[in-house]
A tleap script that builds the chain and sets N, CA, C and O, in Angstrom:
source leaprc.protein.ff14SB
mol = sequence {
  NMET ILE TRP VAL VAL LEU TYR MET LEU LEU
  PHE GLY GLY GLY ASP ALA SER LEU ALA ARG
  PRO ALA VAL GLN LYS ALA VAL VAL GLU PRO
  ALA ARG LEU ALA LYS ALA GLU ALA ILE LEU
  THR GLN VAL ASP GLU ALA LEU ALA GLU HIE
  ARG ALA GLN ARG GLU GLN ALA PHE ALA ALA
  TRP CYS GLU LEU ALA LYS ARG ARG ASP VAL
  THR LYS ALA GLU LEU GLN ALA ARG ILE GLU
  ALA CYS ALA ALA ALA ASN ALA ALA PHE ASP
  ALA ARG LEU VAL GLU LEU ARG PHE ALA LEU
  ARG ASP VAL LEU THR ARG ALA GLU TRP GLN
  GLN VAL PHE PRO ALA PRO CLYS
}
set mol.1.N position { -83.902 97.305 -55.012 }
set mol.1.CA position { -82.558 97.656 -55.415 }
set mol.1.C position { -81.560 97.126 -54.391 }
set mol.1.O position { -81.845 97.026 -53.197 }
set mol.2.N position { -80.412 96.802 -54.894 }
set mol.2.CA position { -79.387 96.195 -54.052 }
set mol.2.C position { -78.930 97.120 -52.940 }
set mol.2.O position { -78.610 96.651 -51.848 }
set mol.3.N position { -78.890 98.419 -53.188 }
set mol.3.CA position { -78.375 99.329 -52.161 }
set mol.3.C position { -79.273 99.359 -50.942 }
set mol.3.O position { -78.790 99.558 -49.827 }
set mol.4.N position { -80.576 99.164 -51.131 }
set mol.4.CA position { -81.494 99.134 -49.983 }
set mol.4.C position { -81.182 97.923 -49.120 }
set mol.4.O position { -81.061 98.032 -47.900 }
set mol.5.N position { -81.053 96.774 -49.758 }
set mol.5.CA position { -80.737 95.551 -49.027 }
set mol.5.C position { -79.386 95.680 -48.343 }
set mol.5.O position { -79.242 95.343 -47.167 }
set mol.6.N position { -78.402 96.166 -49.078 }
set mol.6.CA position { -77.069 96.347 -48.521 }
set mol.6.C position { -77.098 97.273 -47.312 }
set mol.6.O position { -76.501 96.973 -46.278 }
set mol.7.N position { -77.790 98.393 -47.443 }
set mol.7.CA position { -77.857 99.346 -46.345 }
set mol.7.C position { -78.528 98.734 -45.121 }
set mol.7.O position { -78.055 98.897 -43.996 }
set mol.8.N position { -79.630 98.031 -45.348 }
set mol.8.CA position { -80.343 97.424 -44.221 }
set mol.8.C position { -79.485 96.361 -43.541 }
set mol.8.O position { -79.495 96.242 -42.316 }
set mol.9.N position { -78.742 95.587 -44.337 }
set mol.9.CA position { -77.869 94.575 -43.741 }
set mol.9.C position { -76.740 95.201 -42.943 }
set mol.9.O position { -76.362 94.699 -41.885 }
set mol.10.N position { -76.202 96.306 -43.458 }
set mol.10.CA position { -75.045 96.908 -42.812 }
set mol.10.C position { -75.411 97.797 -41.634 }
set mol.10.O position { -74.706 97.820 -40.626 }
set mol.11.N position { -76.504 98.523 -41.758 }
set mol.11.CA position { -76.809 99.526 -40.747 }
set mol.11.C position { -78.205 99.411 -40.156 }
set mol.11.O position { -78.567 100.225 -39.307 }
set mol.12.N position { -78.986 98.455 -40.563 }
set mol.12.CA position { -80.232 98.143 -39.894 }
set mol.12.C position { -81.410 99.027 -40.208 }
set mol.12.O position { -82.377 99.008 -39.446 }
set mol.13.N position { -81.401 99.794 -41.264 }
set mol.13.CA position { -82.604 100.541 -41.566 }
set mol.13.C position { -82.371 101.809 -42.323 }
set mol.13.O position { -81.458 101.912 -43.143 }
set mol.14.N position { -83.230 102.801 -42.031 }
set mol.14.CA position { -83.296 104.001 -42.829 }
set mol.14.C position { -82.169 104.981 -42.661 }
set mol.14.O position { -81.915 105.771 -43.570 }
set mol.15.N position { -81.492 104.968 -41.560 }
set mol.15.CA position { -80.337 105.844 -41.408 }
set mol.15.C position { -79.454 105.318 -40.293 }
set mol.15.O position { -79.841 104.419 -39.545 }
set mol.16.N position { -78.280 105.880 -40.193 }
set mol.16.CA position { -77.305 105.388 -39.215 }
set mol.16.C position { -77.707 105.723 -37.786 }
set mol.16.O position { -77.114 105.198 -36.843 }
set mol.17.N position { -78.699 106.584 -37.607 }
set mol.17.CA position { -79.117 106.917 -36.254 }
set mol.17.C position { -79.674 105.692 -35.531 }
set mol.17.O position { -79.732 105.675 -34.301 }
set mol.18.N position { -80.084 104.668 -36.281 }
set mol.18.CA position { -80.548 103.438 -35.650 }
set mol.18.C position { -79.393 102.688 -34.992 }
set mol.18.O position { -79.588 102.024 -33.974 }
set mol.19.N position { -78.214 102.785 -35.553 }
set mol.19.CA position { -77.041 102.112 -34.992 }
set mol.19.C position { -76.349 102.968 -33.935 }
set mol.19.O position { -75.625 102.448 -33.087 }
set mol.20.N position { -76.570 104.269 -33.988 }
set mol.20.CA position { -75.844 105.190 -33.104 }
set mol.20.C position { -76.007 104.865 -31.619 }
set mol.20.O position { -74.999 104.817 -30.914 }
set mol.21.N position { -77.224 104.637 -31.104 }
set mol.21.CA position { -77.333 104.322 -29.667 }
set mol.21.C position { -76.585 103.043 -29.275 }
set mol.21.O position { -75.990 102.973 -28.200 }
set mol.22.N position { -76.619 102.046 -30.141 }
set mol.22.CA position { -75.908 100.797 -29.842 }
set mol.22.C position { -74.396 101.029 -29.839 }
set mol.22.O position { -73.682 100.454 -29.018 }
set mol.23.N position { -73.914 101.864 -30.747 }
set mol.23.CA position { -72.487 102.186 -30.787 }
set mol.23.C position { -72.099 102.951 -29.523 }
set mol.23.O position { -71.067 102.670 -28.914 }
set mol.24.N position { -72.922 103.907 -29.136 }
set mol.24.CA position { -72.627 104.696 -27.931 }
set mol.24.C position { -72.607 103.822 -26.683 }
set mol.24.O position { -71.841 104.075 -25.753 }
set mol.25.N position { -73.442 102.802 -26.665 }
set mol.25.CA position { -73.467 101.898 -25.522 }
set mol.25.C position { -72.281 100.930 -25.544 }
set mol.25.O position { -71.716 100.612 -24.497 }
set mol.26.N position { -71.910 100.468 -26.725 }
set mol.26.CA position { -70.871 99.442 -26.840 }
set mol.26.C position { -69.461 99.997 -26.713 }
set mol.26.O position { -68.592 99.346 -26.132 }
set mol.27.N position { -69.223 101.184 -27.244 }
set mol.27.CA position { -67.858 101.737 -27.292 }
set mol.27.C position { -67.681 102.722 -26.137 }
set mol.27.O position { -68.324 103.771 -26.093 }
set mol.28.N position { -66.808 102.369 -25.213 }
set mol.28.CA position { -66.615 103.224 -24.038 }
set mol.28.C position { -65.405 104.148 -24.179 }
set mol.28.O position { -65.316 105.166 -23.491 }
set mol.29.N position { -64.493 103.802 -25.053 }
set mol.29.CA position { -63.298 104.628 -25.249 }
set mol.29.C position { -63.670 105.865 -26.082 }
set mol.29.O position { -64.100 105.724 -27.227 }
set mol.30.N position { -63.510 107.077 -25.521 }
set mol.30.CA position { -63.975 108.296 -26.200 }
set mol.30.C position { -63.399 108.525 -27.598 }
set mol.30.O position { -64.119 108.969 -28.492 }
set mol.31.N position { -62.126 108.233 -27.798 }
set mol.31.CA position { -61.510 108.487 -29.106 }
set mol.31.C position { -62.114 107.577 -30.176 }
set mol.31.O position { -62.423 108.028 -31.279 }
set mol.32.N position { -62.279 106.293 -29.844 }
set mol.32.CA position { -62.864 105.371 -30.820 }
set mol.32.C position { -64.341 105.648 -31.017 }
set mol.32.O position { -64.857 105.482 -32.122 }
set mol.33.N position { -65.031 106.067 -29.966 }
set mol.33.CA position { -66.445 106.427 -30.094 }
set mol.33.C position { -66.600 107.608 -31.039 }
set mol.33.O position { -67.505 107.618 -31.873 }
set mol.34.N position { -65.734 108.596 -30.919 }
set mol.34.CA position { -65.794 109.759 -31.815 }
set mol.34.C position { -65.563 109.333 -33.265 }
set mol.34.O position { -66.240 109.825 -34.168 }
set mol.35.N position { -64.620 108.431 -33.490 }
set mol.35.CA position { -64.367 107.938 -34.849 }
set mol.35.C position { -65.586 107.188 -35.395 }
set mol.35.O position { -65.977 107.378 -36.547 }
set mol.36.N position { -66.176 106.344 -34.564 }
set mol.36.CA position { -67.353 105.573 -34.989 }
set mol.36.C position { -68.518 106.501 -35.309 }
set mol.36.O position { -69.208 106.313 -36.311 }
set mol.37.N position { -68.739 107.499 -34.464 }
set mol.37.CA position { -69.835 108.443 -34.716 }
set mol.37.C position { -69.587 109.257 -35.986 }
set mol.37.O position { -70.529 109.577 -36.711 }
set mol.38.N position { -68.338 109.587 -36.255 }
set mol.38.CA position { -68.005 110.312 -37.488 }
set mol.38.C position { -68.329 109.454 -38.712 }
set mol.38.O position { -68.812 109.965 -39.722 }
set mol.39.N position { -68.068 108.177 -38.618 }
set mol.39.CA position { -68.390 107.268 -39.724 }
set mol.39.C position { -69.900 107.177 -39.901 }
set mol.39.O position { -70.389 107.203 -41.031 }
set mol.40.N position { -70.637 107.072 -38.817 }
set mol.40.CA position { -72.101 107.013 -38.915 }
set mol.40.C position { -72.665 108.308 -39.500 }
set mol.40.O position { -73.658 108.281 -40.228 }
set mol.41.N position { -72.044 109.423 -39.189 }
set mol.41.CA position { -72.456 110.693 -39.787 }
set mol.41.C position { -72.214 110.665 -41.298 }
set mol.41.O position { -73.034 111.153 -42.075 }
set mol.42.N position { -71.087 110.091 -41.704 }
set mol.42.CA position { -70.810 109.959 -43.135 }
set mol.42.C position { -71.845 109.070 -43.826 }
set mol.42.O position { -72.217 109.321 -44.972 }
set mol.43.N position { -72.307 108.033 -43.126 }
set mol.43.CA position { -73.358 107.173 -43.682 }
set mol.43.C position { -74.629 107.993 -43.897 }
set mol.43.O position { -75.250 107.919 -44.958 }
set mol.44.N position { -75.012 108.770 -42.890 }
set mol.44.CA position { -76.209 109.611 -43.015 }
set mol.44.C position { -76.074 110.596 -44.173 }
set mol.44.O position { -77.019 110.801 -44.935 }
set mol.45.N position { -74.897 111.202 -44.302 }
set mol.45.CA position { -74.670 112.166 -45.386 }
set mol.45.C position { -74.728 111.488 -46.751 }
set mol.45.O position { -75.309 112.030 -47.691 }
set mol.46.N position { -74.126 110.302 -46.862 }
set mol.46.CA position { -74.156 109.566 -48.132 }
set mol.46.C position { -75.577 109.182 -48.500 }
set mol.46.O position { -75.966 109.258 -49.665 }
set mol.47.N position { -76.352 108.771 -47.504 }
set mol.47.CA position { -77.746 108.398 -47.759 }
set mol.47.C position { -78.562 109.608 -48.196 }
set mol.47.O position { -79.351 109.516 -49.136 }
set mol.48.N position { -78.381 110.734 -47.525 }
set mol.48.CA position { -79.115 111.945 -47.901 }
set mol.48.C position { -78.754 112.388 -49.311 }
set mol.48.O position { -79.626 112.780 -50.087 }
set mol.49.N position { -77.477 112.325 -49.639 }
set mol.49.CA position { -77.035 112.703 -50.987 }
set mol.49.C position { -77.624 111.758 -52.035 }
set mol.49.O position { -78.063 112.192 -53.100 }
set mol.50.N position { -77.628 110.465 -51.719 }
set mol.50.CA position { -78.166 109.486 -52.663 }
set mol.50.C position { -79.670 109.683 -52.861 }
set mol.50.O position { -80.173 109.578 -53.979 }
set mol.51.N position { -80.374 109.964 -51.781 }
set mol.51.CA position { -81.823 110.225 -51.903 }
set mol.51.C position { -82.084 111.423 -52.800 }
set mol.51.O position { -82.978 111.387 -53.646 }
set mol.52.N position { -81.309 112.481 -52.618 }
set mol.52.CA position { -81.476 113.681 -53.443 }
set mol.52.C position { -81.170 113.375 -54.912 }
set mol.52.O position { -81.895 113.813 -55.805 }
set mol.53.N position { -80.103 112.629 -55.155 }
set mol.53.CA position { -79.763 112.248 -56.526 }
set mol.53.C position { -80.862 111.399 -57.151 }
set mol.53.O position { -81.205 111.570 -58.320 }
set mol.54.N position { -81.409 110.484 -56.359 }
set mol.54.CA position { -82.470 109.609 -56.856 }
set mol.54.C position { -83.711 110.414 -57.221 }
set mol.54.O position { -84.343 110.151 -58.245 }
set mol.55.N position { -84.065 111.395 -56.388 }
set mol.55.CA position { -85.222 112.238 -56.678 }
set mol.55.C position { -85.001 113.055 -57.952 }
set mol.55.O position { -85.907 113.189 -58.775 }
set mol.56.N position { -83.803 113.595 -58.107 }
set mol.56.CA position { -83.480 114.350 -59.321 }
set mol.56.C position { -83.514 113.443 -60.548 }
set mol.56.O position { -84.019 113.838 -61.599 }
set mol.57.N position { -82.988 112.252 -60.420 }
set mol.57.CA position { -82.978 111.309 -61.538 }
set mol.57.C position { -84.400 110.917 -61.925 }
set mol.57.O position { -84.713 110.795 -63.110 }
set mol.58.N position { -85.256 110.720 -60.930 }
set mol.58.CA position { -86.640 110.364 -61.215 }
set mol.58.C position { -87.355 111.508 -61.928 }
set mol.58.O position { -88.099 111.280 -62.882 }
set mol.59.N position { -87.132 112.730 -61.468 }
set mol.59.CA position { -87.744 113.891 -62.125 }
set mol.59.C position { -87.257 114.013 -63.569 }
set mol.59.O position { -88.045 114.291 -64.473 }
set mol.60.N position { -85.975 113.807 -63.780 }
set mol.60.CA position { -85.417 113.878 -65.136 }
set mol.60.C position { -85.985 112.755 -65.999 }
set mol.60.O position { -86.296 112.963 -67.172 }
set mol.61.N position { -86.119 111.574 -65.417 }
set mol.61.CA position { -86.694 110.440 -66.148 }
set mol.61.C position { -88.130 110.750 -66.557 }
set mol.61.O position { -88.522 110.479 -67.692 }
set mol.62.N position { -88.903 111.306 -65.659 }
set mol.62.CA position { -90.299 111.646 -65.959 }
set mol.62.C position { -90.393 112.645 -67.105 }
set mol.62.O position { -91.226 112.505 -68.000 }
set mol.63.N position { -89.534 113.648 -67.065 }
set mol.63.CA position { -89.528 114.642 -68.138 }
set mol.63.C position { -89.148 114.000 -69.472 }
set mol.63.O position { -89.739 114.305 -70.508 }
set mol.64.N position { -88.193 113.141 -69.437 }
set mol.64.CA position { -87.754 112.463 -70.645 }
set mol.64.C position { -88.844 111.527 -71.173 }
set mol.64.O position { -89.109 111.489 -72.375 }
set mol.65.N position { -89.463 110.785 -70.282 }
set mol.65.CA position { -90.479 109.807 -70.677 }
set mol.65.C position { -91.730 110.473 -71.248 }
set mol.65.O position { -92.449 109.857 -72.034 }
set mol.66.N position { -91.999 111.720 -70.864 }
set mol.66.CA position { -93.172 112.439 -71.380 }
set mol.66.C position { -93.027 112.784 -72.850 }
set mol.66.O position { -94.019 112.947 -73.561 }
set mol.67.N position { -91.802 112.893 -73.295 }
set mol.67.CA position { -91.563 113.311 -74.684 }
set mol.67.C position { -91.882 112.184 -75.660 }
set mol.67.O position { -91.421 111.053 -75.502 }
set mol.68.N position { -92.662 112.510 -76.649 }
set mol.68.CA position { -92.991 111.523 -77.676 }
set mol.68.C position { -91.777 111.225 -78.553 }
set mol.68.O position { -91.644 110.119 -79.076 }
set mol.69.N position { -90.906 112.196 -78.710 }
set mol.69.CA position { -89.758 112.037 -79.606 }
set mol.69.C position { -88.500 111.504 -78.903 }
set mol.69.O position { -87.412 111.532 -79.479 }
set mol.70.N position { -88.645 111.021 -77.669 }
set mol.70.CA position { -87.483 110.509 -76.949 }
set mol.70.C position { -86.942 109.278 -77.673 }
set mol.70.O position { -87.700 108.460 -78.195 }
set mol.71.N position { -85.640 109.168 -77.691 }
set mol.71.CA position { -85.021 108.027 -78.367 }
set mol.71.C position { -84.620 106.955 -77.352 }
set mol.71.O position { -84.487 107.215 -76.156 }
set mol.72.N position { -84.439 105.775 -77.861 }
set mol.72.CA position { -83.981 104.662 -77.028 }
set mol.72.C position { -82.616 104.993 -76.418 }
set mol.72.O position { -82.346 104.658 -75.265 }
set mol.73.N position { -81.771 105.645 -77.192 }
set mol.73.CA position { -80.431 106.002 -76.706 }
set mol.73.C position { -80.510 106.983 -75.527 }
set mol.73.O position { -79.730 106.883 -74.580 }
set mol.74.N position { -81.442 107.916 -75.591 }
set mol.74.CA position { -81.598 108.873 -74.486 }
set mol.74.C position { -82.059 108.160 -73.219 }
set mol.74.O position { -81.551 108.427 -72.130 }
set mol.75.N position { -83.023 107.253 -73.365 }
set mol.75.CA position { -83.500 106.499 -72.206 }
set mol.75.C position { -82.393 105.592 -71.658 }
set mol.75.O position { -82.212 105.483 -70.445 }
set mol.76.N position { -81.668 104.956 -72.551 }
set mol.76.CA position { -80.571 104.073 -72.125 }
set mol.76.C position { -79.499 104.864 -71.377 }
set mol.76.O position { -78.961 104.392 -70.376 }
set mol.77.N position { -79.192 106.052 -71.857 }
set mol.77.CA position { -78.195 106.890 -71.184 }
set mol.77.C position { -78.654 107.246 -69.769 }
set mol.77.O position { -77.848 107.255 -68.838 }
set mol.78.N position { -79.938 107.537 -69.608 }
set mol.78.CA position { -80.482 107.869 -68.281 }
set mol.78.C position { -80.393 106.653 -67.369 }
set mol.78.O position { -80.022 106.782 -66.202 }
set mol.79.N position { -80.724 105.484 -67.881 }
set mol.79.CA position { -80.657 104.251 -67.090 }
set mol.79.C position { -79.217 103.977 -66.666 }
set mol.79.O position { -78.967 103.613 -65.517 }
set mol.80.N position { -78.290 104.148 -67.566 }
set mol.80.CA position { -76.876 103.896 -67.256 }
set mol.80.C position { -76.351 104.889 -66.218 }
set mol.80.O position { -75.552 104.523 -65.356 }
set mol.81.N position { -76.795 106.132 -66.300 }
set mol.81.CA position { -76.376 107.127 -65.306 }
set mol.81.C position { -76.905 106.756 -63.925 }
set mol.81.O position { -76.192 106.887 -62.930 }
set mol.82.N position { -78.145 106.296 -63.860 }
set mol.82.CA position { -78.722 105.876 -62.575 }
set mol.82.C position { -78.002 104.650 -62.027 }
set mol.82.O position { -77.734 104.565 -60.829 }
set mol.83.N position { -77.695 103.712 -62.895 }
set mol.83.CA position { -76.985 102.509 -62.463 }
set mol.83.C position { -75.600 102.862 -61.930 }
set mol.83.O position { -75.152 102.293 -60.934 }
set mol.84.N position { -74.931 103.787 -62.581 }
set mol.84.CA position { -73.605 104.211 -62.117 }
set mol.84.C position { -73.693 104.898 -60.758 }
set mol.84.O position { -72.848 104.676 -59.891 }
set mol.85.N position { -74.705 105.722 -60.575 }
set mol.85.CA position { -74.891 106.394 -59.280 }
set mol.85.C position { -75.186 105.379 -58.183 }
set mol.85.O position { -74.671 105.501 -57.072 }
set mol.86.N position { -76.005 104.383 -58.483 }
set mol.86.CA position { -76.307 103.338 -57.499 }
set mol.86.C position { -75.062 102.530 -57.158 }
set mol.86.O position { -74.835 102.199 -55.994 }
set mol.87.N position { -74.260 102.212 -58.159 }
set mol.87.CA position { -73.029 101.450 -57.916 }
set mol.87.C position { -72.053 102.242 -57.048 }
set mol.87.O position { -71.398 101.679 -56.171 }
set mol.88.N position { -71.959 103.536 -57.292 }
set mol.88.CA position { -71.070 104.378 -56.482 }
set mol.88.C position { -71.563 104.441 -55.042 }
set mol.88.O position { -70.760 104.409 -54.110 }
set mol.89.N position { -72.872 104.529 -54.855 }
set mol.89.CA position { -73.444 104.548 -53.512 }
set mol.89.C position { -73.181 103.226 -52.806 }
set mol.89.O position { -72.788 103.210 -51.640 }
set mol.90.N position { -73.397 102.112 -53.512 }
set mol.90.CA position { -73.126 100.797 -52.927 }
set mol.90.C position { -71.672 100.697 -52.465 }
set mol.90.O position { -71.391 100.232 -51.360 }
set mol.91.N position { -70.760 101.136 -53.320 }
set mol.91.CA position { -69.336 101.076 -52.990 }
set mol.91.C position { -69.020 101.939 -51.771 }
set mol.91.O position { -68.220 101.550 -50.919 }
set mol.92.N position { -69.641 103.095 -51.691 }
set mol.92.CA position { -69.410 103.991 -50.543 }
set mol.92.C position { -69.903 103.346 -49.247 }
set mol.92.O position { -69.231 103.435 -48.220 }
set mol.93.N position { -71.067 102.700 -49.286 }
set mol.93.CA position { -71.578 102.033 -48.084 }
set mol.93.C position { -70.652 100.902 -47.644 }
set mol.93.O position { -70.398 100.731 -46.452 }
set mol.94.N position { -70.160 100.146 -48.589 }
set mol.94.CA position { -69.243 99.056 -48.245 }
set mol.94.C position { -67.966 99.630 -47.630 }
set mol.94.O position { -67.448 99.100 -46.647 }
set mol.95.N position { -67.472 100.704 -48.213 }
set mol.95.CA position { -66.273 101.366 -47.685 }
set mol.95.C position { -66.502 101.826 -46.241 }
set mol.95.O position { -65.640 101.642 -45.382 }
set mol.96.N position { -67.662 102.421 -45.983 }
set mol.96.CA position { -67.968 102.900 -44.630 }
set mol.96.C position { -68.186 101.749 -43.663 }
set mol.96.O position { -67.840 101.853 -42.486 }
set mol.97.N position { -68.751 100.666 -44.143 }
set mol.97.CA position { -68.941 99.487 -43.293 }
set mol.97.C position { -67.588 98.972 -42.806 }
set mol.97.O position { -67.425 98.658 -41.627 }
set mol.98.N position { -66.616 98.887 -43.721 }
set mol.98.CA position { -65.296 98.400 -43.328 }
set mol.98.C position { -64.569 99.414 -42.450 }
set mol.98.O position { -63.798 99.029 -41.570 }
set mol.99.N position { -64.806 100.696 -42.678 }
set mol.99.CA position { -64.214 101.722 -41.813 }
set mol.99.C position { -64.744 101.581 -40.392 }
set mol.99.O position { -63.987 101.691 -39.428 }
set mol.100.N position { -66.044 101.337 -40.264 }
set mol.100.CA position { -66.631 101.155 -38.937 }
set mol.100.C position { -66.109 99.874 -38.298 }
set mol.100.O position { -65.802 99.853 -37.106 }
set mol.101.N position { -66.008 98.824 -39.075 }
set mol.101.CA position { -65.483 97.561 -38.554 }
set mol.101.C position { -64.071 97.738 -38.014 }
set mol.101.O position { -63.710 97.135 -37.003 }
set mol.102.N position { -63.273 98.562 -38.682 }
set mol.102.CA position { -61.899 98.785 -38.240 }
set mol.102.C position { -61.815 99.576 -36.941 }
set mol.102.O position { -60.805 99.509 -36.241 }
set mol.103.N position { -62.859 100.319 -36.614 }
set mol.103.CA position { -62.875 101.104 -35.374 }
set mol.103.C position { -63.385 100.273 -34.199 }
set mol.103.O position { -62.887 100.398 -33.081 }
set mol.104.N position { -64.376 99.427 -34.458 }
set mol.104.CA position { -64.974 98.634 -33.384 }
set mol.104.C position { -64.184 97.350 -33.158 }
set mol.104.O position { -63.604 96.791 -34.089 }
set mol.105.N position { -64.170 96.893 -31.911 }
set mol.105.CA position { -63.606 95.576 -31.618 }
set mol.105.C position { -64.618 94.520 -32.056 }
set mol.105.O position { -65.771 94.833 -32.350 }
set mol.106.N position { -64.175 93.281 -32.093 }
set mol.106.CA position { -65.096 92.194 -32.469 }
set mol.106.C position { -66.294 92.145 -31.513 }
set mol.106.O position { -67.434 92.003 -31.954 }
set mol.107.N position { -66.037 92.261 -30.212 }
set mol.107.CA position { -67.118 92.208 -29.228 }
set mol.107.C position { -68.081 93.381 -29.402 }
set mol.107.O position { -69.295 93.210 -29.298 }
set mol.108.N position { -67.542 94.565 -29.667 }
set mol.108.CA position { -68.395 95.731 -29.884 }
set mol.108.C position { -69.235 95.555 -31.145 }
set mol.108.O position { -70.423 95.878 -31.157 }
set mol.109.N position { -68.613 95.040 -32.208 }
set mol.109.CA position { -69.340 94.816 -33.459 }
set mol.109.C position { -70.508 93.862 -33.223 }
set mol.109.O position { -71.622 94.101 -33.688 }
set mol.110.N position { -70.243 92.791 -32.503 }
set mol.110.CA position { -71.301 91.814 -32.229 }
set mol.110.C position { -72.391 92.394 -31.343 }
set mol.110.O position { -73.549 91.987 -31.438 }
set mol.111.N position { -72.036 93.332 -30.488 }
set mol.111.CA position { -73.037 93.984 -29.651 }
set mol.111.C position { -73.892 94.952 -30.481 }
set mol.111.O position { -75.106 95.027 -30.293 }
set mol.112.N position { -73.263 95.681 -31.387 }
set mol.112.CA position { -73.979 96.647 -32.218 }
set mol.112.C position { -74.802 95.951 -33.288 }
set mol.112.O position { -75.942 96.336 -33.547 }
set mol.113.N position { -74.229 94.926 -33.910 }
set mol.113.CA position { -74.885 94.194 -34.987 }
set mol.113.C position { -74.976 92.717 -34.619 }
set mol.113.O position { -74.218 91.903 -35.145 }
set mol.114.N position { -75.894 92.362 -33.725 }
set mol.114.CA position { -75.979 90.963 -33.296 }
set mol.114.C position { -76.411 90.066 -34.469 }
set mol.114.O position { -77.107 90.498 -35.387 }
set mol.115.N position { -75.975 88.821 -34.401 }
set mol.115.CA position { -76.350 87.861 -35.429 }
set mol.115.C position { -77.854 87.643 -35.383 }
set mol.115.O position { -78.446 87.644 -34.303 }
set mol.116.N position { -78.479 87.456 -36.539 }
set mol.116.CA position { -79.921 87.177 -36.558 }
set mol.116.C position { -80.234 85.866 -35.857 }
set mol.116.O position { -79.437 84.928 -35.862 }
set mol.117.N position { -81.392 85.830 -35.267 }
set mol.117.CA position { -81.781 84.612 -34.520 }
set mol.117.C position { -82.715 83.771 -35.332 }
set mol.117.O position { -83.149 82.714 -34.876 }
savepdb mol mol.pdb
quit
């Protein structure tokens, strides 16, 4: 799924705690560090919420798929709801990425997220 790739590109893995030590090392100004950490906390919260939604959606899908009388329209509606939730999550991650970029200087950003070698 695109959100996994997007998340890994933006924050380097399973949660923002992977970026947190690099941010703490790179940003020395306390006010900007607090803002950056608040954004990383929002990333963690968004990820946790998305995981919970995904688990609920999977459980609902399983229940629906077990039914012999399920209609194509019911399955399509479930797929569309999941796609909408994924799109909203993707948009939220992009929003948080730009919020973090606005807090960090260019040098700090490059220190936290070095270019691949």
